[in-house]
Structures are given as structure tokens and as C-alpha cells.
C-alpha positions in Angstrom: 24.0 23.2 -26.3 22.6 20.4 -24.1 19.4 19.1 -25.4 16.6 18.7 -22.8 15.3 15.2 -22.2 11.6 15.1 -23.3 10.7 12.5 -20.9 12.2 14.4 -18.0 10.3 17.5 -19.2 7.1 15.5 -19.3 7.7 14.2 -15.8 8.3 17.7 -14.7 5.0 18.9 -16.2 3.0 16.1 -14.7 4.5 16.8 -11.3 3.6 20.4 -11.6 -0.1 19.4 -12.5 -0.1 17.3 -9.4 1.2 20.1 -7.2 -1.2 22.5 -8.7 -4.2 20.3 -8.1 -3.0 19.6 -4.6 -2.5 23.3 -3.8 -5.6 24.7 -5.5 -8.0 21.9 -5.8 -9.9 20.7 -8.9 -9.2 22.8 -12.1 -10.0 22.8 -15.9 -7.3 21.6 -18.2 -7.2 24.8 -20.1 -6.8 26.9 -16.9 -3.9 24.7 -15.9 -2.4 25.2 -19.2 -2.3 28.9 -19.0 -0.6 28.6 -15.5 2.0 26.2 -16.9 2.6 28.0 -20.0 1.8 25.0 -22.2 -0.8 24.0 -24.6 -4.3 22.7 -23.5 -3.8 19.6 -25.7 -0.4 19.0 -23.9 -2.1 19.3 -20.5 -4.9 17.0 -21.5 -2.3 14.4 -22.7 -0.5 14.5 -19.3 -3.8 14.3 -17.5 -4.8 11.2 -19.5 -1.4 9.6 -18.4 -2.1 10.5 -14.8 -5.6 9.2 -15.0 -4.3 6.0 -16.4 -2.0 5.7 -13.3 -5.0 6.4 -11.0 -3.6 9.8 -9.9 -6.6 12.0 -11.1 -10.1 11.7 -12.2 -12.7 13.9 -13.9 -15.6 15.8 -12.2 -18.6 17.3 -14.0 -19.6 20.7 -12.6 -23.1 22.2 -13.7 -22.6 25.4 -15.6 -25.3 28.0 -16.0 -24.4 28.5 -19.6 -24.0 25.4 -22.0 -22.5 21.9 -21.1 -21.3 21.2 -17.6 -17.6 22.0 -17.0 -15.1 19.4 -16.8 -12.7 19.6 -13.9 -9.8 17.5 -12.9 -9.2 16.5 -9.3 -6.7 14.3 -7.5 -7.7 10.8 -6.4 -7.0 9.2 -3.0 -4.2 7.2 -4.8 -2.4 10.5 -5.5 -1.4 10.6 -1.9 1.4 8.2 -2.8 3.0 11.0 -4.9 3.3 13.5 -1.9 5.4 13.2 1.3 4.1 10.9 3.9 5.3 11.0 7.5 3.3 8.0 8.7 6.3 5.8 9.2 8.0 8.4 11.3 4.7 8.9 13.2 4.4 5.2 13.9 8.0 5.0 15.2 7.6 7.9 17.4 4.3 6.5 18.8 6.0 3.1 19.5 8.9 5.0 21.4 6.2 7.0 23.3 4.4 3.8 24.2 7.5 2.2 25.3 8.5 5.1 27.6 5.0 5.4 29.0 4.1 1.8 29.6 7.4 -0.2 29.5 8.1 -3.2 27.3 5.3 -5.2 28.9 2.8 -2.6 28.2 4.0 -2.4 24.5 3.8 -6.2 24.3 0.1 -6.0 25.4 -0.7 -3.4 22.8 1.1 -5.4 20.0 -0.9 -8.6 21.2 -4.1 -6.7 21.1 -3.3 -5.7 17.4 -2.5 -9.2 16.6 -6.0 -10.3 17.9 -7.5 -7.6 15.8 -5.7 -8.8 12.7 -6.9 -12.4 13.4 -10.5 -11.3 13.5 -10.1 -9.4 10.2 -8.4 -12.2 8.4 -10.7 -14.9 9.8 -13.7 -12.9 8.4 -12.0 -12.8 5.0 -11.4 -16.5 5.0 -14.7 -17.7 6.4 -16.4 -18.1 3.0 -13.5 -19.4 1.0 -13.1 -23.2 0.2 -11.6 -25.2 3.0 -8.5 -26.5 1.1 -5.2 -25.0 2.1 -4.3 -23.2 -1.2 -7.6 -21.5 -1.2 -7.1 -20.3 2.4 -3.6 -19.1 1.6 -4.8 -17.3 -1.4 -7.4 -15.5 0.6 -4.9 -14.5 3.2 -2.5 -13.3 0.5 -5.2 -11.2 -1.0 -6.0 -9.7 2.3 -2.4 -8.8 2.9 -2.0 -7.4 -0.7 -4.9 -5.1 0.1 -2.9 -3.7 3.0 0.1 -2.9 0.7 2.4 -6.0 1.3 2.5 -6.9 -2.4 1.7 -10.4 -1.4 1.1 -13.5 -3.5 0.9 -17.1 -3.4 3.6 -19.2 -5.0 4.7 -22.7 -5.3 8.2 -23.7 -4.0 10.3 -26.1 -6.3 9.0 -29.0 -4.1 5.5 -27.9 -4.6 5.1 -26.4 -1.1 2.9 -23.3 -0.8 4.8 -19.9 -0.2 3.1 -16.7 1.0 5.3 -14.1 -0.4 5.4 -10.5 0.6 7.5 -8.2 -1.7 7.0 -5.1 0.3 6.6 -4.1 4.0 4.6 -1.2 4.5 5.3 -1.1 8.3 9.1 -1.7 8.0 10.1 1.2 10.0 7.7 0.3 12.8 8.6 -3.3 12.6 12.3 -2.1 12.9 11.5 -0.2 16.1 9.4 -3.0 17.6 10.4 -6.5 16.5 7.4 -8.0 18.2 5.2 -6.9 15.4 6.9 -9.3 13.0 7.0 -12.0 15.7 3.3 -11.7 16.1 2.7 -12.2 12.3 3.7 -15.8 12.6 1.2 -16.3 15.3 -1.5 -14.5 13.4 -1.0 -16.6 10.2 -0.8 -19.9 12.1 -4.0 -19.0 14.0 -5.9 -18.0 10.9 -4.8 -20.8 8.8 -5.5 -23.4 11.4 -3.8 -25.9 13.8 -3.6 -28.5 10.8 -0.9 -26.5 9.1 2.7 -25.3 9.8 3.8 -21.9 9.0 7.5 -21.2 8.8 9.2 -17.9 7.7 11.9 -18.5 5.2 12.8 -14.9 4.2 12.7 -11.8 6.3 13.2 -8.2 5.0 14.3 -7.1 8.4 17.1 -9.8 8.3 18.3 -8.4 5.0 16.2 -10.5 2.5 14.5 -8.9 -0.6 11.2 -10.1 0.5 9.2 -11.9 3.4 8.2 -15.4 2.6 6.3 -18.1 4.6 6.5 -21.7 3.8 3.0 -23.3 4.5 2.2 -27.0 4.5 0.0 -29.5 6.1 1.1 -30.7 9.6 2.3 -34.4 9.4 
């Protein structure tokens, strides 16, 4: 008889808890336990794991009798555990814009987006120290908040690298290469004319990450 993998079973139970909360809304641990056919203690342990992962949180609901009831609910971060069609939507919208406005019209839209990005990043950088490393760190923090898994590193020769280990718009960028081309322009504009920004690694070219070499202009 094949033994069931306990870790796999735990994963299935946590998945069932997420699905239940998604379908039915906030719920008590003991009520979920009854629906799942497991003990309340087991459900609470799984909820603690999910809470540590940022997937669920507690809600206190006033009760006419006794102490407030504790309900568990999904957090905004839990959306990452469910199907997301935003990439397909983005590609579809790009195709529609290209069909409706032509390549020139699409280029104008991409340029307008780039200008919007410049304004956002310039606001993030306006209060940081003026040295190059501080400015690159601030830009990396802004990109990291957008899901690029960005960080600042030092190359072997000491040159600053802005590294992005993930591209949250990869499908859209594949459909419209101008999005990537404009990133260099955005970074250059935000960091200033006194520096040079060069892309050294590119996910769309087959690299594991995107990386930008940044140094003072001679």
C-alpha cells in the first residue's frame, strides 16, 4: 500500500482552506474543520502557516453572547494563489491598440506611459541623498515594490548594477518590445545626465534576469 506524503496532504488542506475562504468569505476555524473533515487544531495550524505566508488574517466580529468571534479571511496577497489573467489581458489590449491606432499610435501610448513612470520615480528619488548609489537604491526599491524583485549589486569591478530577477510584464513586453526599450530611457532620465545606464542582461533575450550597469559619465 502506497503511503501518502504528509507534506502533500498538508498542501492539499491549505489549498482547500484558501478555496473555501475565496468561495464563501470569512469563516471560523471550527466551521472550516467540519467542512474539511479534519480537527479544529489541524485547521488552526494550517491557518497559522497561511498567516505567516501573508495569505490570511484574523477578523474579530462582535458576538451577542460572550467574546467576539474570530473569523479568518483572505488577504490581498492571497490573490497570488489564484488564476490571474492580467498578462493575457495586457497582450490583448496591446493587440487592440495596435489594430486601432497603428504602430505610431501604440508608440505614443508607450511614450506616455514612460513619462508617467519618470514622474513616479522622480518623486521617489527627490528626497534621497544625491550620491549615485543612494539614487540607484531608491530606484531599485521602487521597482521592487512593482514586482520586479529588484536589488542593487556591485559588479566585480565595483560598478553598480540594478538587477531585476523577475519581469511582471514579460508577456506584454514580448508583445510590445518598445516597453523594454523605453525602460532605458526612463532610468537614464531619472538618474540624470551625469550617469550612463547600460542593459547587460535581458530576460527577453534569454537571460535569467534583467541587469543594468550604471556608472558616472566620464
